[in-house]
N, C-alpha and C positions, 0 to 999 in steps of 0.2 A: 266553879268546879275546876276551871282551869288551873287555879293555884294548887289544888290538891294533886293533879296529876304531875305537876312539876316537882311538888314535894316528894312525891312517891318516887319518881325517877331520880331525883337527887339523893334520896335515901338509898335506892338500890345501887347507884353509882358509888356511893361512899362505901356501901357495904362490900361491892366487888373490889374496889380500891383497897379497902382494909384487908380483904381476903388475899389479894395479890401481893400486897406488902408483908402479910404475915406468912406467906407461902416461901419460906427462905430457901429450901432446896431447889425450887423452880428458879428463883433469881440467881442462886449460885450457879446453877447449870447454864442459864442464859448468859451469865457473865463469862463463864469458861467457853461456851460456843463462840461468843463474840471475839474473845481473845485468840482463840485458835484461828478463827476466820481472818482476823487482822495479820496474825503471823503468817498465814498461809499466802495472803496477798503480798507481804513483804518478802517473802521468799521466792515467790513467783516472780516479782520484779527483779530480784537480784539474779534469777536463773535467765531471765530475759536478757539482762544486761551481759552476763556472761557469754549468752549465745552471740550477741552482737560483736563481742570482742573475738569469740572464736572465728566468726565469718570474717572479721578484719584481718586476723592473723592468717587465715586460709588464702585470702586474696593477696596478702603481702608475699606469702610463701610462693604462690604461683607466679607472681611478678618476679620475684627473686630467682626462680627456676628458669624463667624465661631469659632473664639477664645472663644467668650462668651458662645456659646453652648458647647464647649469642657470644659470650667471651670465650667459651671452649672452641667454637668454631673459628673465632679470630686467632686463638693461639695456635690452632692445628695449621692455619694458613701461614702464620708467621714461622713456624717450625719447619715447614716443608722446605726441602733443600732447593727445589726448583724455583720457588718463591724467593728464597734468599739469593740465589744465582741471577735471577732476573733483575731484582732490585740492585744488586751489585753492579751488573752490567749497565742498566740504563739510567739509574739514578747517580752511581758513583763513577761511572766510566771505567770500571774494571773489566779485564778480559783475561782468559786463560793464556799462559805464556806459550809461546811456540817452542818447538822442540830445540832450536838453536839458543833460546833464551834460558834454558834449564841447565843449571850447573850443579854437578854432584860432587860432594867433597867427601873424601874417605878420611873419617875421624880416627880410625885405628892406627894409622900410619903417622908417626911422629918423626919427621925429618926436620932436622935443623937447617933451615935455609937462612942464610945470613942477610939476604937482600930483603926478605920480608920484614925482618926485625927491625931494620932501619927505615922502612917505608913508612912515611907519617900517616898515610890513608889506610894502609892494610894491617898495620900493627895491632889496633884496636880490635878489628874483626878477627884476627887470628888469636888474640888472647881470649876473646869471648868463646871462640870454637874450642879452644884447648881447655877452658874451664868445664866444658861438657863432657870431655873425654877422660879427664882425671877422677880417680876414685876418691 
């Protein structure tokens, strides 16, 4: 009797298998659902990749903003006249001239001084100064 029950179950299995394979709308729907599911998984993985890229870009932007703030602060320090004067005095040894070291030259007055024209050391200076006063 055991053989009869196996034959019956095999017959019923084959009958259900045939009904399943003959049910084409169900197979077609199952294929479409599977394709849609795979497409959703692929798109989700692409979206996750784009999210990672966005996070990397945001981190890079934050780092660049920090660098920008640091550089702007350094530029302000370099541009300040007190900083420039301090570096000129201590690094380069420059000092403000005293009142007796300042010489004022009136460039509007053109006097023909003969001794200056023949002086080897002053004639180049005088010619440069005259070039600024001429139109």
